[in-house]
C-alpha positions, 0 to 999 in steps of 0.5 A: 719221171715227169708227171703226165696228169694233174689235178686242178689242185695240183696246178693251183698249188704249183703256179700259186693260183686259185682253182677259180683262176684255172677254171677261168682259163679253161673257159677262155679255151686256154686249157682243155682238161679231160672231164670225168666222174659224175656229170663230168665235174672232175678235171684231169689236166695233161702235161700239155695243159700244164705247159699252156698254163705256164705260157699263159702266165708268162704272157700275162707277166709280159702284159699281154691280154689273155686273147693275145696269149691264146693266139700265140699259144694256139700257134704253137699247137698247130703243126704248120711251119714255124716261120709265120708263127714267129712273125706273128709273135714278133708282130704281137710283141712289137705292138705291145712294146709300142703300147708300153713305151707310150705309157712309159712316155705318159708317166714320165710326163706326169712325173715331170708335171708332179716335180714342177708342182712340188718345186713351186709348192716348196718355193711358196712354202719357203716364202710363207715361212720367211714372211711369217717369221 
């Protein structure tokens, strides 16, 4: 039977995170644990929180910001039609893909420039070594 509640330590171990990171996600509104104990210092996370954390980490791996992740994850919490949710998700992914493609093009241009300088430096070194021999 699947577990229905988790401590902050449970989630930290499962997802290889610090408890501080989990509290940060809570501060961002991504997680909403039940607060218990003196002054509400103990947190109990639900299966929903666990799923939201898993989706947040997946979004981060894709390179999305936490606010983009939250927008997308929050859409799936609402009982509305999924068509608009999927269109929003596709729009966010398309924007992110364009940004990654631009970064890739910039990196390729930089790499090409490094190769040119390497070639020039090798040619100069060869010339120096032949002239000094």
